[in-house]
N, C-alpha and C positions, 0 to 999 in steps of 0.2 A: 549486310545480311539481305539476300535476295528473297523477295516475297513472292507468293503464289496467288494469282487470281484465276478464276474459272468462269467460263460461260456455260450456262445450262443448255441442254439440247433443245433447240427451238422447233420442236415437232408437236403437232396437234395431239398426239397420243399421250403426251405428258405435260406439256407446258401450260395447258389450261385446266389441268387436273389439280385442284387445290390440295388434295392429300399428298399427291406426288411432290408438288412444289415445296410444301412444308417439310416433308421428309428429306428431300434433297438439301434444302437450306440447313436443316438441323444437322445433317451428316457432314456437310462442309464446315459448319461451325465447330463441330466436335473434332474434326480431323485436322484442324490447324490451317485450313485454307484462309488466307488473309482477306480475300475479297471476292464477291460474286458480281459479275458484270452483265448488264442487260443491254439490249440494242433497240434501235428505233427506226421504223418506217411508219409514218402515219397511214399512208396508202402506197401501193405499188401499182402503177398503171399497166394495163395489159400490153399496150404498144408504146412504151416509153421511148423517148429519144435516147439513143445509145451513148450516154455521157459517163457511164461508170468507168472511173479512171484506173481500176485495178485489174482490168482485163483488156486484151487487144481488141476484142469485139465491142467493147463498150457496154456489154451486158453483164448483169449479175449472175453468179452461179445460182441455179435454182434446183429445187428438189420437191417432190410431192409432199404435202403435209406441213411445210414450213409455216410457222405462225410467229409473229412478233407482237406479244402483248405490250400494252403501254408500259414503258420502262419504270416510271415512278410508282405506278400502281402495283407492279410486280414486286418492286423492292419494298414497298410498304407491307405487302403481304408477307414477304420473307422476314422483314424486321420483327414482326410479331411472333415468329417462330424461333428466333435466334437471340443471342446475347452478345456475341463478340465480333462476328465476321463483318467486314465493311461492305457497304452497299453502293455499287458503282454503276454509272451509265457509260456505255462504251460504243456509240455515243448518242446523246440527244442532239437532234438537228435544231439547235437553239433559235435560229432566226424564224422558224415556223411558229414560235410561241410568243405571246405577249410577255415581255420581260417581267412586269410586275406580278403577273399570275405565276410565272415560273419561280420567281423569288419566294413567293408565299408557299408554294407547294414544296419546294426543296427545303426551306427553313422548317416547315412543319415536320417533314420526314426526319430531318436532322435532329430536331428537338425530341421527337418521340422515340427515336432510335438511340438516343444518348450520344449523338455526335459521330455517327458512323458513315455519313454520306461522302462519297467522292463523285463530283459532277464532271463527267466527260462530255465535251461539247464539240460540235463540228458545224460546217456550213451546208453539208449535203450536196447533192448533184442532180436530183431528179426534178426537172422543170414541172412535170405534171403534179408532183407532190406539193410544190409551192403553190401551183394554181388551185389545187383542191383546198388548201388552207387559206386562200385569199391573200397571199403574201407575194410581193414582187420577187422574181428570181434574180434579176440584175441587182447588183449592189449588196448581195447577201453577205459577202465578207465584211464589208463595213458595218452592216447591221449586226453581225456576230460580235464584232469588237464592241459596239455600243451596248449591246445586250449584256455583255460581260461587265462593262462598267456600271450599268444600271443595277445588276444583281448585287455587286459588291457594295454599291451605295445603299441599297435597301436593306442589306444585311448588317449595316452599321447601326449603332444605337441612335434613337431619337428620330426627329423629323429631318428628312433628307431632301436635297434638291439635285437634280441631274438634268442636263440639257444636251441633246444631240439631235441629229436629223431624224433618227428612227424612234428614239425613246426620250421623253421629257416629262418631268414632274417637279412640283415645287412644294417644299415643306410637307412631304408625305412620310408617314410612318407605316412600316409593315411588321406586324406581329403575328405569331411569336418570333422572337429572335432565334436564330439557329443555335444549337448547343456549342458548336465550334466558334470561338470568337472570330468575327470577321467573315464567318460563313465557311462552308465546305471548300476543300481544295478544288480548283477548276483545272481539269486536264484537257489539253487541246488535242483533238483527234485530227488525223490526216497525215499523208505521207509526203506532201509537197514542200518545197522550200518556203512557200508562203506560210504554211502551217507551222513550220519550225520557227520562223520569225515571230509569228503570233505567240508561240509558246515562250520564246525568249522575252517578249515585251510584256505579256499579260498572264501567262499560264503559271500554274503551280506544278504542272506536269505535262508530259508529252506521250501520246499513245498512237503511233503510226500503225498502218495496216498494209499487209502484202508489201513488205519493203526488204530489199536485199541488205546484207550486212554492210556493203560498200555505201549504199545510199543512206543507210541508218547512220553511219559514221559521219557522212556529210551533214546530215540534219542535226546531229548532236553538236557538231562544230558550229553550225549556224545558230543554234539555240544559245550556246555559250557566248559567242561573239555578240549576239543581239542583246542578251541580258546585260553584259558588261556595258555596251553602248547606252543602255537605258538606266544605268545605275543600279542594276539588280544583281543579286548573288547568283551566279550561274549554277552553283552546286545546290541551290534551293529548288531547281526544276527537276522533279522526279521523273525518271525515265522508265517507261513500260514498253514491252515488245512481246509479240506473239509469233514465235518462229514458225509454228505450224500453219500460219496464214500465208507465209511466203513459200514454204515447201511442204507438200504433203508428207507427213511422217517426221517433219522436222522437230517436233517437240522433244524427241528423244535423241536427236543428233547432237552429241556433245561438241563435236568439232564446229558445227554451225552455231551453236549457242555461245561457244567461246569467242567466235568472231564478233557476235553482238556485244558480248561482255567486255571486249577490249575497248569499246567506246563508252562503256558505262551502262549498267542495267540495274535498276532498283526493283523491278517487278517483272516476272514472266507470266504470261497468260497461256492457258490451255483451254480447250473446249471439252466439255464432258462427253460430247459426241465422239471424241477421239478414243474413248474407251471401247468403242465398238457397239454401243447400245445405250439403253436408258435404264438398265437395271441398277438400282441404287448400290447394291453390294459390289457390282462390277465397277461402277464409278469410284467407289471408295478404294477398291484394289488398285485402280488406275492412278488415283491420287497418291496412294502410298508408294507405288512404284516410282512415280515421278519425283516424289520427295527424296527417296533413297537413291535413285539412279541419276538424277539431274541436280536437284538443289543441293544435296549433301556434297556432291562432287565439284560444284562450282562455288562452294563456300556459303551455301544457303542454310 
């Protein structure tokens, strides 16, 4: 059964309006959307070095009024307005954050939401963002791996010890425990072969961005091979994809979606902005049409 995740429209006219955000979350909860996904940039530099890997220019797409609130604070607010929908980050730039602090924040949200958190993580790309957070840019991939290990250790019961170059602690306990035993699933973001290998080694899921069906198939094969190499069940790595990030209008392109599905898809993502606006009723109609015209036709 293919699940449906949704991104809220990241526009200042609605995303910092508490009444709108609560109404949006309640509507998605009521309409059978499986998960709501938030995004993160702590800062965006005006003249950043063009390292964005999803465009030829190395620059992010930009539009007036785009705002990215803190993803965990946003999900905590949504949790209080909902009962069922899962609360996901897509993604947090994990190396920017102290691992012990992140473990505490995520576990608290998971406990208070009744075990609804999905933690999507990535290494990021913006040198200036790392500098603003006082974190070295070089070695961020290794730091990401070590932060994942530290999170899982702190989410285990009792006093824990973990030693690595970036994160170390001895006989420390972090409470509250998350509601999900062992902690929330960790989804690896990124579209590179390295991200796929990380998902195979360490991840509970994989969420690439702006990826063709051909490259997606290659990454899924890499995940499966890497999982087997490390003694893990390759079928336990949940696969998420957002066709609309690769091709404008692709969310309703059944032929395109079937190409992804041939490699295995557990969750499809859409953006509420694809509805054409921020009207809640309009977004609900968009979701209903997607459920009928896409999910029902591919076995969802």
